[in-house]
mmCIF file of the N, C-alpha and C atoms, coordinates in Angstrom:
data_MODEL
# 
_entry.id   MODEL 
# 
loop_
_atom_site.group_PDB 
_atom_site.id 
_atom_site.type_symbol 
_atom_site.label_atom_id 
_atom_site.label_alt_id 
_atom_site.label_comp_id 
_atom_site.label_asym_id 
_atom_site.label_entity_id 
_atom_site.label_seq_id 
_atom_site.pdbx_PDB_ins_code 
_atom_site.Cartn_x 
_atom_site.Cartn_y 
_atom_site.Cartn_z 
_atom_site.occupancy 
_atom_site.B_iso_or_equiv 
_atom_site.pdbx_formal_charge 
_atom_site.auth_seq_id 
_atom_site.auth_comp_id 
_atom_site.auth_asym_id 
_atom_site.auth_atom_id 
_atom_site.pdbx_PDB_model_num 
ATOM 1   N N  . MET A 1 1  ? 48.448 37.303 39.785 1.00 0.00 ? 1  MET A N  1 
ATOM 2   C CA . MET A 1 1  ? 48.343 37.507 38.679 1.00 0.00 ? 1  MET A CA 1 
ATOM 3   C C  . MET A 1 1  ? 48.556 36.673 37.803 1.00 0.00 ? 1  MET A C  1 
ATOM 4   N N  . ALA A 1 2  ? 46.878 35.843 37.190 1.00 0.00 ? 2  ALA A N  1 
ATOM 5   C CA . ALA A 1 2  ? 47.081 35.358 36.355 1.00 0.00 ? 2  ALA A CA 1 
ATOM 6   C C  . ALA A 1 2  ? 47.814 35.464 35.286 1.00 0.00 ? 2  ALA A C  1 
ATOM 7   N N  . SER A 1 3  ? 48.403 34.016 34.449 1.00 0.00 ? 3  SER A N  1 
ATOM 8   C CA . SER A 1 3  ? 49.026 34.555 33.235 1.00 0.00 ? 3  SER A CA 1 
ATOM 9   C C  . SER A 1 3  ? 47.949 34.631 31.906 1.00 0.00 ? 3  SER A C  1 
ATOM 10  N N  . LYS A 1 4  ? 48.446 34.820 30.939 1.00 0.00 ? 4  LYS A N  1 
ATOM 11  C CA . LYS A 1 4  ? 47.818 35.138 29.481 1.00 0.00 ? 4  LYS A CA 1 
ATOM 12  C C  . LYS A 1 4  ? 47.346 33.724 29.512 1.00 0.00 ? 4  LYS A C  1 
ATOM 13  N N  . ALA A 1 5  ? 48.233 32.365 29.226 1.00 0.00 ? 5  ALA A N  1 
ATOM 14  C CA . ALA A 1 5  ? 47.411 31.298 29.337 1.00 0.00 ? 5  ALA A CA 1 
ATOM 15  C C  . ALA A 1 5  ? 46.860 30.895 30.064 1.00 0.00 ? 5  ALA A C  1 
ATOM 16  N N  . GLN A 1 6  ? 46.795 31.140 31.327 1.00 0.00 ? 6  GLN A N  1 
ATOM 17  C CA . GLN A 1 6  ? 45.601 30.814 32.312 1.00 0.00 ? 6  GLN A CA 1 
ATOM 18  C C  . GLN A 1 6  ? 44.521 31.315 31.948 1.00 0.00 ? 6  GLN A C  1 
ATOM 19  N N  . GLU A 1 7  ? 44.528 32.954 31.616 1.00 0.00 ? 7  GLU A N  1 
ATOM 20  C CA . GLU A 1 7  ? 43.053 33.121 31.626 1.00 0.00 ? 7  GLU A CA 1 
ATOM 21  C C  . GLU A 1 7  ? 41.856 33.047 30.642 1.00 0.00 ? 7  GLU A C  1 
ATOM 22  N N  . SER A 1 8  ? 42.833 32.676 29.369 1.00 0.00 ? 8  SER A N  1 
ATOM 23  C CA . SER A 1 8  ? 42.616 32.058 27.866 1.00 0.00 ? 8  SER A CA 1 
ATOM 24  C C  . SER A 1 8  ? 41.884 30.263 28.107 1.00 0.00 ? 8  SER A C  1 
ATOM 25  N N  . SER A 1 9  ? 42.145 29.680 29.192 1.00 0.00 ? 9  SER A N  1 
ATOM 26  C CA . SER A 1 9  ? 41.871 28.656 29.562 1.00 0.00 ? 9  SER A CA 1 
ATOM 27  C C  . SER A 1 9  ? 40.723 28.459 30.391 1.00 0.00 ? 9  SER A C  1 
ATOM 28  N N  . SER A 1 10 ? 40.469 29.378 31.239 1.00 0.00 ? 10 SER A N  1 
ATOM 29  C CA . SER A 1 10 ? 39.461 29.554 32.174 1.00 0.00 ? 10 SER A CA 1 
ATOM 30  C C  . SER A 1 10 ? 38.114 29.768 31.210 1.00 0.00 ? 10 SER A C  1 
ATOM 31  N N  . MET A 1 11 ? 37.615 29.129 32.563 1.00 0.00 ? 11 MET A N  1 
ATOM 32  C CA . MET A 1 11 ? 35.543 29.101 31.963 1.00 0.00 ? 11 MET A CA 1 
ATOM 33  C C  . MET A 1 11 ? 34.859 30.512 31.758 1.00 0.00 ? 11 MET A C  1 
ATOM 34  N N  . LYS A 1 12 ? 34.255 30.771 30.390 1.00 0.00 ? 12 LYS A N  1 
ATOM 35  C CA . LYS A 1 12 ? 33.563 32.262 30.240 1.00 0.00 ? 12 LYS A CA 1 
ATOM 36  C C  . LYS A 1 12 ? 32.220 32.025 30.988 1.00 0.00 ? 12 LYS A C  1 
ATOM 37  N N  . ALA A 1 13 ? 31.945 32.390 32.013 1.00 0.00 ? 13 ALA A N  1 
ATOM 38  C CA . ALA A 1 13 ? 30.269 32.848 32.490 1.00 0.00 ? 13 ALA A CA 1 
ATOM 39  C C  . ALA A 1 13 ? 29.837 34.002 32.260 1.00 0.00 ? 13 ALA A C  1 
ATOM 40  N N  . LEU A 1 14 ? 28.662 34.084 31.684 1.00 0.00 ? 14 LEU A N  1 
ATOM 41  C CA . LEU A 1 14 ? 27.762 35.043 31.555 1.00 0.00 ? 14 LEU A CA 1 
ATOM 42  C C  . LEU A 1 14 ? 26.067 34.650 33.211 1.00 0.00 ? 14 LEU A C  1 
ATOM 43  N N  . VAL A 1 15 ? 25.918 35.649 33.549 1.00 0.00 ? 15 VAL A N  1 
ATOM 44  C CA . VAL A 1 15 ? 25.099 35.763 34.457 1.00 0.00 ? 15 VAL A CA 1 
ATOM 45  C C  . VAL A 1 15 ? 23.883 36.444 34.470 1.00 0.00 ? 15 VAL A C  1 
ATOM 46  N N  . VAL A 1 16 ? 22.766 36.526 34.130 1.00 0.00 ? 16 VAL A N  1 
ATOM 47  C CA . VAL A 1 16 ? 22.075 37.072 33.266 1.00 0.00 ? 16 VAL A CA 1 
ATOM 48  C C  . VAL A 1 16 ? 21.216 37.077 34.528 1.00 0.00 ? 16 VAL A C  1 
ATOM 49  N N  . GLU A 1 17 ? 21.068 37.977 35.233 1.00 0.00 ? 17 GLU A N  1 
ATOM 50  C CA . GLU A 1 17 ? 19.885 38.334 36.702 1.00 0.00 ? 17 GLU A CA 1 
ATOM 51  C C  . GLU A 1 17 ? 20.056 39.777 37.061 1.00 0.00 ? 17 GLU A C  1 
ATOM 52  N N  . ASP A 1 18 ? 18.195 40.124 36.930 1.00 0.00 ? 18 ASP A N  1 
ATOM 53  C CA . ASP A 1 18 ? 18.427 41.680 37.344 1.00 0.00 ? 18 ASP A CA 1 
ATOM 54  C C  . ASP A 1 18 ? 18.413 42.053 38.945 1.00 0.00 ? 18 ASP A C  1 
ATOM 55  N N  . ASN A 1 19 ? 18.261 40.656 39.974 1.00 0.00 ? 19 ASN A N  1 
ATOM 56  C CA . ASN A 1 19 ? 18.302 41.243 41.018 1.00 0.00 ? 19 ASN A CA 1 
ATOM 57  C C  . ASN A 1 19 ? 20.066 40.997 41.676 1.00 0.00 ? 19 ASN A C  1 
ATOM 58  N N  . THR A 1 20 ? 20.166 42.296 42.103 1.00 0.00 ? 20 THR A N  1 
ATOM 59  C CA . THR A 1 20 ? 21.832 42.179 42.402 1.00 0.00 ? 20 THR A CA 1 
ATOM 60  C C  . THR A 1 20 ? 22.605 41.525 43.283 1.00 0.00 ? 20 THR A C  1 
ATOM 61  N N  . VAL A 1 21 ? 21.700 41.588 43.971 1.00 0.00 ? 21 VAL A N  1 
ATOM 62  C CA . VAL A 1 21 ? 22.027 40.556 45.182 1.00 0.00 ? 21 VAL A CA 1 
ATOM 63  C C  . VAL A 1 21 ? 21.893 38.981 44.677 1.00 0.00 ? 21 VAL A C  1 
ATOM 64  N N  . GLN A 1 22 ? 21.304 38.281 44.418 1.00 0.00 ? 22 GLN A N  1 
ATOM 65  C CA . GLN A 1 22 ? 21.671 37.171 43.339 1.00 0.00 ? 22 GLN A CA 1 
ATOM 66  C C  . GLN A 1 22 ? 22.835 36.849 42.403 1.00 0.00 ? 22 GLN A C  1 
ATOM 67  N N  . ARG A 1 23 ? 22.535 38.180 41.764 1.00 0.00 ? 23 ARG A N  1 
ATOM 68  C CA . ARG A 1 23 ? 23.852 38.154 40.907 1.00 0.00 ? 23 ARG A CA 1 
ATOM 69  C C  . ARG A 1 23 ? 25.247 38.131 41.462 1.00 0.00 ? 23 ARG A C  1 
ATOM 70  N N  . MET A 1 24 ? 25.307 38.991 42.358 1.00 0.00 ? 24 MET A N  1 
ATOM 71  C CA . MET A 1 24 ? 26.549 38.776 42.912 1.00 0.00 ? 24 MET A CA 1 
ATOM 72  C C  . MET A 1 24 ? 27.137 37.518 43.997 1.00 0.00 ? 24 MET A C  1 
ATOM 73  N N  . VAL A 1 25 ? 26.027 36.797 44.245 1.00 0.00 ? 25 VAL A N  1 
ATOM 74  C CA . VAL A 1 25 ? 25.967 35.630 45.189 1.00 0.00 ? 25 VAL A CA 1 
ATOM 75  C C  . VAL A 1 25 ? 26.375 34.769 44.019 1.00 0.00 ? 25 VAL A C  1 
ATOM 76  N N  . LEU A 1 26 ? 25.806 34.217 43.317 1.00 0.00 ? 26 LEU A N  1 
ATOM 77  C CA . LEU A 1 26 ? 25.998 33.695 42.166 1.00 0.00 ? 26 LEU A CA 1 
ATOM 78  C C  . LEU A 1 26 ? 27.939 33.731 40.982 1.00 0.00 ? 26 LEU A C  1 
ATOM 79  N N  . SER A 1 27 ? 27.675 35.265 41.202 1.00 0.00 ? 27 SER A N  1 
ATOM 80  C CA . SER A 1 27 ? 29.223 35.650 40.794 1.00 0.00 ? 27 SER A CA 1 
ATOM 81  C C  . SER A 1 27 ? 30.465 35.187 41.767 1.00 0.00 ? 27 SER A C  1 
ATOM 82  N N  . ALA A 1 28 ? 29.909 35.492 42.991 1.00 0.00 ? 28 ALA A N  1 
ATOM 83  C CA . ALA A 1 28 ? 31.156 35.299 43.909 1.00 0.00 ? 28 ALA A CA 1 
ATOM 84  C C  . ALA A 1 28 ? 31.361 33.278 44.093 1.00 0.00 ? 28 ALA A C  1 
ATOM 85  N N  . LYS A 1 29 ? 30.113 32.580 43.584 1.00 0.00 ? 29 LYS A N  1 
ATOM 86  C CA . LYS A 1 29 ? 30.357 31.526 43.559 1.00 0.00 ? 29 LYS A CA 1 
ATOM 87  C C  . LYS A 1 29 ? 30.948 30.912 42.599 1.00 0.00 ? 29 LYS A C  1 
ATOM 88  N N  . LEU A 1 30 ? 30.701 31.506 41.116 1.00 0.00 ? 30 LEU A N  1 
ATOM 89  C CA . LEU A 1 30 ? 31.488 31.173 40.250 1.00 0.00 ? 30 LEU A CA 1 
ATOM 90  C C  . LEU A 1 30 ? 33.066 31.795 40.029 1.00 0.00 ? 30 LEU A C  1 
ATOM 91  N N  . HIS A 1 31 ? 33.459 32.354 40.842 1.00 0.00 ? 31 HIS A N  1 
ATOM 92  C CA . HIS A 1 31 ? 34.647 33.034 41.337 1.00 0.00 ? 31 HIS A CA 1 
ATOM 93  C C  . HIS A 1 31 ? 35.549 32.081 41.796 1.00 0.00 ? 31 HIS A C  1 
ATOM 94  N N  . ASN A 1 32 ? 34.933 31.478 42.824 1.00 0.00 ? 32 ASN A N  1 
ATOM 95  C CA . ASN A 1 32 ? 35.869 30.189 43.601 1.00 0.00 ? 32 ASN A CA 1 
ATOM 96  C C  . ASN A 1 32 ? 36.013 29.195 42.553 1.00 0.00 ? 32 ASN A C  1 
ATOM 97  N N  . PHE A 1 33 ? 34.719 29.122 41.344 1.00 0.00 ? 33 PHE A N  1 
ATOM 98  C CA . PHE A 1 33 ? 35.654 28.072 40.030 1.00 0.00 ? 33 PHE A CA 1 
ATOM 99  C C  . PHE A 1 33 ? 37.088 28.495 39.304 1.00 0.00 ? 33 PHE A C  1 
ATOM 100 N N  . GLN A 1 34 ? 37.016 30.615 39.652 1.00 0.00 ? 34 GLN A N  1 
ATOM 101 C CA . GLN A 1 34 ? 38.296 30.316 38.921 1.00 0.00 ? 34 GLN A CA 1 
ATOM 102 C C  . GLN A 1 34 ? 37.020 30.781 37.310 1.00 0.00 ? 34 GLN A C  1 
ATOM 103 N N  . CYS A 1 35 ? 36.567 31.251 37.234 1.00 0.00 ? 35 CYS A N  1 
ATOM 104 C CA . CYS A 1 35 ? 35.716 31.035 35.974 1.00 0.00 ? 35 CYS A CA 1 
ATOM 105 C C  . CYS A 1 35 ? 35.391 33.014 36.039 1.00 0.00 ? 35 CYS A C  1 
ATOM 106 N N  . GLU A 1 36 ? 36.142 33.314 34.541 1.00 0.00 ? 36 GLU A N  1 
ATOM 107 C CA . GLU A 1 36 ? 35.888 34.132 33.482 1.00 0.00 ? 36 GLU A CA 1 
ATOM 108 C C  . GLU A 1 36 ? 34.435 34.849 33.547 1.00 0.00 ? 36 GLU A C  1 
ATOM 109 N N  . ILE A 1 37 ? 34.093 36.010 34.475 1.00 0.00 ? 37 ILE A N  1 
ATOM 110 C CA . ILE A 1 37 ? 31.986 35.938 34.842 1.00 0.00 ? 37 ILE A CA 1 
ATOM 111 C C  . ILE A 1 37 ? 32.124 37.391 34.065 1.00 0.00 ? 37 ILE A C  1 
ATOM 112 N N  . THR A 1 38 ? 30.951 37.436 33.488 1.00 0.00 ? 38 THR A N  1 
ATOM 113 C CA . THR A 1 38 ? 30.651 38.614 32.507 1.00 0.00 ? 38 THR A CA 1 
ATOM 114 C C  . THR A 1 38 ? 29.024 38.974 32.910 1.00 0.00 ? 38 THR A C  1 
ATOM 115 N N  . LEU A 1 39 ? 28.318 39.868 33.557 1.00 0.00 ? 39 LEU A N  1 
ATOM 116 C CA . LEU A 1 39 ? 27.476 40.190 34.199 1.00 0.00 ? 39 LEU A CA 1 
ATOM 117 C C  . LEU A 1 39 ? 26.457 41.018 33.084 1.00 0.00 ? 39 LEU A C  1 
ATOM 118 N N  . ALA A 1 40 ? 25.237 40.819 33.206 1.00 0.00 ? 40 ALA A N  1 
ATOM 119 C CA . ALA A 1 40 ? 23.929 41.627 32.457 1.00 0.00 ? 40 ALA A CA 1 
ATOM 120 C C  . ALA A 1 40 ? 23.247 41.317 33.554 1.00 0.00 ? 40 ALA A C  1 
ATOM 121 N N  . VAL A 1 41 ? 22.461 42.553 33.351 1.00 0.00 ? 41 VAL A N  1 
ATOM 122 C CA . VAL A 1 41 ? 21.443 42.718 34.260 1.00 0.00 ? 41 VAL A CA 1 
ATOM 123 C C  . VAL A 1 41 ? 19.976 42.848 33.636 1.00 0.00 ? 41 VAL A C  1 
ATOM 124 N N  . ASN A 1 42 ? 20.260 42.060 32.523 1.00 0.00 ? 42 ASN A N  1 
ATOM 125 C CA . ASN A 1 42 ? 18.478 41.511 31.415 1.00 0.00 ? 42 ASN A CA 1 
ATOM 126 C C  . ASN A 1 42 ? 18.719 40.975 30.083 1.00 0.00 ? 42 ASN A C  1 
ATOM 127 N N  . GLY A 1 43 ? 17.932 40.336 29.777 1.00 0.00 ? 43 GLY A N  1 
ATOM 128 C CA . GLY A 1 43 ? 17.860 39.601 28.356 1.00 0.00 ? 43 GLY A CA 1 
ATOM 129 C C  . GLY A 1 43 ? 18.335 40.940 27.654 1.00 0.00 ? 43 GLY A C  1 
ATOM 130 N N  . LYS A 1 44 ? 18.146 41.665 27.615 1.00 0.00 ? 44 LYS A N  1 
ATOM 131 C CA . LYS A 1 44 ? 18.925 42.895 26.411 1.00 0.00 ? 44 LYS A CA 1 
ATOM 132 C C  . LYS A 1 44 ? 20.112 42.585 26.438 1.00 0.00 ? 44 LYS A C  1 
ATOM 133 N N  . GLU A 1 45 ? 20.853 43.213 27.751 1.00 0.00 ? 45 GLU A N  1 
ATOM 134 C CA . GLU A 1 45 ? 21.775 43.140 27.797 1.00 0.00 ? 45 GLU A CA 1 
ATOM 135 C C  . GLU A 1 45 ? 23.229 41.899 27.774 1.00 0.00 ? 45 GLU A C  1 
ATOM 136 N N  . ALA A 1 46 ? 22.349 40.848 27.192 1.00 0.00 ? 46 ALA A N  1 
ATOM 137 C CA . ALA A 1 46 ? 23.252 39.638 27.329 1.00 0.00 ? 46 ALA A CA 1 
ATOM 138 C C  . ALA A 1 46 ? 23.151 39.748 25.460 1.00 0.00 ? 46 ALA A C  1 
ATOM 139 N N  . VAL A 1 47 ? 21.590 40.368 24.493 1.00 0.00 ? 47 VAL A N  1 
ATOM 140 C CA . VAL A 1 47 ? 22.152 39.893 23.429 1.00 0.00 ? 47 VAL A CA 1 
ATOM 141 C C  . VAL A 1 47 ? 23.067 41.205 22.902 1.00 0.00 ? 47 VAL A C  1 
ATOM 142 N N  . ASP A 1 48 ? 22.667 42.488 23.262 1.00 0.00 ? 48 ASP A N  1 
ATOM 143 C CA . ASP A 1 48 ? 24.221 43.278 23.065 1.00 0.00 ? 48 ASP A CA 1 
ATOM 144 C C  . ASP A 1 48 ? 25.477 42.594 23.025 1.00 0.00 ? 48 ASP A C  1 
ATOM 145 N N  . LEU A 1 49 ? 25.626 42.031 24.160 1.00 0.00 ? 49 LEU A N  1 
ATOM 146 C CA . LEU A 1 49 ? 27.232 41.212 24.599 1.00 0.00 ? 49 LEU A CA 1 
ATOM 147 C C  . LEU A 1 49 ? 27.093 40.238 23.062 1.00 0.00 ? 49 LEU A C  1 
ATOM 148 N N  . PHE A 1 50 ? 26.113 39.388 22.446 1.00 0.00 ? 50 PHE A N  1 
ATOM 149 C CA . PHE A 1 50 ? 26.593 38.038 21.611 1.00 0.00 ? 50 PHE A CA 1 
ATOM 150 C C  . PHE A 1 50 ? 26.902 38.617 20.063 1.00 0.00 ? 50 PHE A C  1 
ATOM 151 N N  . VAL A 1 51 ? 26.410 40.274 20.196 1.00 0.00 ? 51 VAL A N  1 
ATOM 152 C CA . VAL A 1 51 ? 25.727 40.956 19.268 1.00 0.00 ? 51 VAL A CA 1 
ATOM 153 C C  . VAL A 1 51 ? 27.326 41.730 18.743 1.00 0.00 ? 51 VAL A C  1 
ATOM 154 N N  . GLU A 1 52 ? 28.040 41.765 20.363 1.00 0.00 ? 52 GLU A N  1 
ATOM 155 C CA . GLU A 1 52 ? 29.259 42.497 20.210 1.00 0.00 ? 52 GLU A CA 1 
ATOM 156 C C  . GLU A 1 52 ? 30.393 41.427 19.812 1.00 0.00 ? 52 GLU A C  1 
ATOM 157 N N  . GLY A 1 53 ? 29.950 40.068 19.459 1.00 0.00 ? 53 GLY A N  1 
ATOM 158 C CA . GLY A 1 53 ? 30.600 38.802 19.314 1.00 0.00 ? 53 GLY A CA 1 
ATOM 159 C C  . GLY A 1 53 ? 31.042 37.951 20.312 1.00 0.00 ? 53 GLY A C  1 
ATOM 160 N N  . LYS A 1 54 ? 30.856 38.485 21.286 1.00 0.00 ? 54 LYS A N  1 
ATOM 161 C CA . LYS A 1 54 ? 31.358 37.927 22.965 1.00 0.00 ? 54 LYS A CA 1 
ATOM 162 C C  . LYS A 1 54 ? 30.736 36.399 23.218 1.00 0.00 ? 54 LYS A C  1 
ATOM 163 N N  . LYS A 1 55 ? 31.416 35.677 22.807 1.00 0.00 ? 55 LYS A N  1 
ATOM 164 C CA . LYS A 1 55 ? 31.562 34.116 23.384 1.00 0.00 ? 55 LYS A CA 1 
ATOM 165 C C  . LYS A 1 55 ? 31.622 33.215 25.159 1.00 0.00 ? 55 LYS A C  1 
ATOM 166 N N  . PHE A 1 56 ? 30.796 32.136 25.194 1.00 0.00 ? 56 PHE A N  1 
ATOM 167 C CA . PHE A 1 56 ? 30.541 31.962 26.903 1.00 0.00 ? 56 PHE A CA 1 
ATOM 168 C C  . PHE A 1 56 ? 30.322 30.409 26.609 1.00 0.00 ? 56 PHE A C  1 
ATOM 169 N N  . ASP A 1 57 ? 31.271 29.615 27.545 1.00 0.00 ? 57 ASP A N  1 
ATOM 170 C CA . ASP A 1 57 ? 30.841 28.304 27.828 1.00 0.00 ? 57 ASP A CA 1 
ATOM 171 C C  . ASP A 1 57 ? 29.553 28.124 28.495 1.00 0.00 ? 57 ASP A C  1 
ATOM 172 N N  . ILE A 1 58 ? 29.475 28.811 29.256 1.00 0.00 ? 58 ILE A N  1 
ATOM 173 C CA . ILE A 1 58 ? 28.317 28.628 29.895 1.00 0.00 ? 58 ILE A CA 1 
ATOM 174 C C  . ILE A 1 58 ? 27.493 29.970 30.587 1.00 0.00 ? 58 ILE A C  1 
ATOM 175 N N  . ILE A 1 59 ? 26.150 29.874 30.450 1.00 0.00 ? 59 ILE A N  1 
ATOM 176 C CA . ILE A 1 59 ? 25.079 30.628 30.699 1.00 0.00 ? 59 ILE A CA 1 
ATOM 177 C C  . ILE A 1 59 ? 24.125 30.695 31.548 1.00 0.00 ? 59 ILE A C  1 
ATOM 178 N N  . PHE A 1 60 ? 24.317 31.473 32.788 1.00 0.00 ? 60 PHE A N  1 
ATOM 179 C CA . PHE A 1 60 ? 23.052 31.431 34.217 1.00 0.00 ? 60 PHE A CA 1 
ATOM 180 C C  . PHE A 1 60 ? 22.105 32.986 33.977 1.00 0.00 ? 60 PHE A C  1 
ATOM 181 N N  . CYS A 1 61 ? 21.163 32.096 33.098 1.00 0.00 ? 61 CYS A N  1 
ATOM 182 C CA . CYS A 1 61 ? 19.669 33.532 32.875 1.00 0.00 ? 61 CYS A CA 1 
ATOM 183 C C  . CYS A 1 61 ? 18.765 32.803 34.093 1.00 0.00 ? 61 CYS A C  1 
ATOM 184 N N  . ASP A 1 62 ? 18.208 34.119 34.406 1.00 0.00 ? 62 ASP A N  1 
ATOM 185 C CA . ASP A 1 62 ? 17.407 34.056 35.246 1.00 0.00 ? 62 ASP A CA 1 
ATOM 186 C C  . ASP A 1 62 ? 15.682 34.356 34.391 1.00 0.00 ? 62 ASP A C  1 
ATOM 187 N N  . LYS A 1 63 ? 14.499 33.431 34.815 1.00 0.00 ? 63 LYS A N  1 
ATOM 188 C CA . LYS A 1 63 ? 13.350 33.303 34.145 1.00 0.00 ? 63 LYS A CA 1 
ATOM 189 C C  . LYS A 1 63 ? 12.997 34.665 33.700 1.00 0.00 ? 63 LYS A C  1 
ATOM 190 N N  . ASP A 1 64 ? 12.473 35.392 34.905 1.00 0.00 ? 64 ASP A N  1 
ATOM 191 C CA . ASP A 1 64 ? 11.869 36.554 34.594 1.00 0.00 ? 64 ASP A CA 1 
ATOM 192 C C  . ASP A 1 64 ? 12.991 37.491 35.129 1.00 0.00 ? 64 ASP A C  1 
ATOM 193 N N  . MET A 1 65 ? 12.706 38.542 33.825 1.00 0.00 ? 65 MET A N  1 
ATOM 194 C CA . MET A 1 65 ? 13.410 39.350 34.258 1.00 0.00 ? 65 MET A CA 1 
ATOM 195 C C  . MET A 1 65 ? 12.720 41.047 33.421 1.00 0.00 ? 65 MET A C  1 
ATOM 196 N N  . PRO A 1 66 ? 13.021 42.134 33.783 1.00 0.00 ? 66 PRO A N  1 
ATOM 197 C CA . PRO A 1 66 ? 12.397 43.507 33.134 1.00 0.00 ? 66 PRO A CA 1 
ATOM 198 C C  . PRO A 1 66 ? 13.251 43.003 31.546 1.00 0.00 ? 66 PRO A C  1 
ATOM 199 N N  . ILE A 1 67 ? 12.397 44.386 30.407 1.00 0.00 ? 67 ILE A N  1 
ATOM 200 C CA . ILE A 1 67 ? 12.932 44.735 29.300 1.00 0.00 ? 67 ILE A CA 1 
ATOM 201 C C  . ILE A 1 67 ? 13.000 42.959 28.075 1.00 0.00 ? 67 ILE A C  1 
ATOM 202 N N  . MET A 1 68 ? 13.504 41.997 28.767 1.00 0.00 ? 68 MET A N  1 
ATOM 203 C CA . MET A 1 68 ? 13.851 41.074 27.743 1.00 0.00 ? 68 MET A CA 1 
ATOM 204 C C  . MET A 1 68 ? 14.069 39.644 28.801 1.00 0.00 ? 68 MET A C  1 
ATOM 205 N N  . THR A 1 69 ? 12.454 38.529 29.007 1.00 0.00 ? 69 THR A N  1 
ATOM 206 C CA . THR A 1 69 ? 12.869 37.378 29.832 1.00 0.00 ? 69 THR A CA 1 
ATOM 207 C C  . THR A 1 69 ? 14.209 36.482 29.658 1.00 0.00 ? 69 THR A C  1 
ATOM 208 N N  . GLY A 1 70 ? 13.922 35.204 30.250 1.00 0.00 ? 70 GLY A N  1 
ATOM 209 C CA . GLY A 1 70 ? 14.922 34.559 30.022 1.00 0.00 ? 70 GLY A CA 1 
ATOM 210 C C  . GLY A 1 70 ? 14.178 33.458 28.721 1.00 0.00 ? 70 GLY A C  1 
ATOM 211 N N  . PRO A 1 71 ? 13.456 33.435 28.446 1.00 0.00 ? 71 PRO A N  1 
ATOM 212 C CA . PRO A 1 71 ? 12.782 32.304 27.256 1.00 0.00 ? 71 PRO A CA 1 
ATOM 213 C C  . PRO A 1 71 ? 12.986 33.257 26.535 1.00 0.00 ? 71 PRO A C  1 
ATOM 214 N N  . GLU A 1 72 ? 12.715 34.598 26.214 1.00 0.00 ? 72 GLU A N  1 
ATOM 215 C CA . GLU A 1 72 ? 12.674 35.105 25.250 1.00 0.00 ? 72 GLU A CA 1 
ATOM 216 C C  . GLU A 1 72 ? 14.771 35.664 24.670 1.00 0.00 ? 72 GLU A C  1 
ATOM 217 N N  . LEU A 1 73 ? 15.361 35.390 25.589 1.00 0.00 ? 73 LEU A N  1 
ATOM 218 C CA . LEU A 1 73 ? 16.444 35.577 25.186 1.00 0.00 ? 73 LEU A CA 1 
ATOM 219 C C  . LEU A 1 73 ? 16.966 34.365 24.355 1.00 0.00 ? 73 LEU A C  1 
# 
């Protein structure tokens, strides 16, 4: 189990992808880099995370998604 110092120093990544398989593949790849990963299935879910005050070092976002597209995000 990682210590608090290690957890806080890991890169925070947001994956916004409606395709379950692609979301899981990218999540697994990021896990190999010891990223702290948050998943969202559409742009609206991502916006909700931002409204909650969540911050990310990097965002991977699909272009074509239902509800809110990548460019709309």
